[in-house]
ROLUM-286409 format. One record per residue (C-alpha): x, y, z. Coordinates in steps of 0.001 Angstrom, whole numbers, plus 524288, in hexadecimal, padded with zeros to 5 digits. Example, Ala and Ser with C-alpha at 12.3 -4.5 7.8 and 13.67 -1.06 7.14 Angstrom:
BEGIN
8300C7EE6C81E78;835667FBDC81BE4;
! end
This chain:
BEGIN
95A0DD9DDC19B62;95BD8DA04518CAA;95EB0D94671843A;96B83D9A0917F45;97104D9BF218CEA;97B5CD920A19063;9835CD928D19CB1;99197D95321996D;99A77D898619B54;9A869D8AEC1A00F;9AE29D80DB196F1;9AA9ED76CA18CA8;9B1A2D6ACF187EA;9B9ACD6E9A17C1D;9BB97D66B816FAF;9C7A4D601B17564;9C06FD5C07181CE;9C680D662818AC1;9BF31D7119191DD;9BD9ED7D61189B0;9BB32D8ABB18FE2;9B913D9806189A1;9C76CD9AE518C60;9CB42D8ED91846A;9C39BD92FB17866;9CA9ED985316C6E;9CDF7DA6D616D16;9C39EDB05416841;9CC79DB4D615D3C;9CE73DA717157AA;9D077DA77F148FF;9D567D99C314657;9CACFD8FE514978;9D12DD82AD14B47;9C8F3D76B614E69;9CBA4D773215D0E;9C757D855D15E60;9BACCD8339156CD;9B7B2D772815EED;9BA1BD7EA516B93;9B0A0D8967167B3;9A647D7F7E163C6;9A814D783D170B7;9A707D85101782E;99A16D887E171BA;99480D7AD2172CD;99810D7A191812D;992EAD878E184B3;99FEED8E2D18727;99C70D980A17C84;98FB8D9AA917594;98F55D99DA166CC;98DECDA8A216644;99993DAA9C16F57;9A217DA1771675D;99E82DA80415A8E;9A0EFDB5881600F;9AD77DB1B61670E;9B372DAB4615B0D;9ACE0DB34F15062;9A644DA73614AC9;99979DA648143AA;98F40D9D391494A;9901FD955C13CB4;99ECAD939B13E3E;99D74D8EF714C3E;9924BD85D6148A6;99A81D802B13DA0;9A51FD7CDD14798;99B02D768A15042;99549D6E9714505;9A2DDD6A33140E7;9A570D650014E89;99836D5E4714F0E;99A4AD57B6141DC;9A8C7D54791421F;9ADD4D574014FCC;9B874D61381525D;9BFD1D5C7F1464E;9B490D61C913E28;9B94DD6F8514145;9C59FD6DE913940;9C600D775112DC4;9CBA5D6C9312548;9BF70D648F1280E;9B727D6F871223B;9C04AD7071116A1;9BF42D61BC11468;9B064D62A0114DE;9B026D6E0410B53;9B994D67241022E;9B145D5ACE1024C;9A49ED627610092;9A99DD69F30F4CE;9AFB0D5DCB0EED9;9A2C0D56970F05C;99B33D61FC0EA43;9A483D62B60DEB0;9A331D542B0DC14;99458D55A10DB7E;9950BD5FB00D082;
! end
C-alpha cells in the first residue's frame, strides 16, 4: 500500500466540535473566506476528509495559502485566521522596522 494512500473518512470533527462531512464544507465557488470556512477546510484536510491536493483544487488555493491557514491555527488557534490579526502583525512589524532605522 503506498504511503500517500489514506482510507476516506465519512466525517471529521469540525472547528466548532460538530461532525463535518463533505456536504458541510464551503461551496466550491467560495470567494469570501471567513474564519469558519478556512477552519473547516483545514479540519477536513487534517482529518482525511479531503487531501491537500483535493482541497487546493476544489477551492482554487495554492498550497502555500492553505499551509498558512494551517500554521495560523497551530500558532494562534482559529482566531489566528482573522484577517485583522494579519493586519495587526504587519502593522507591528513595519512599525518595529521603522523604529530601528
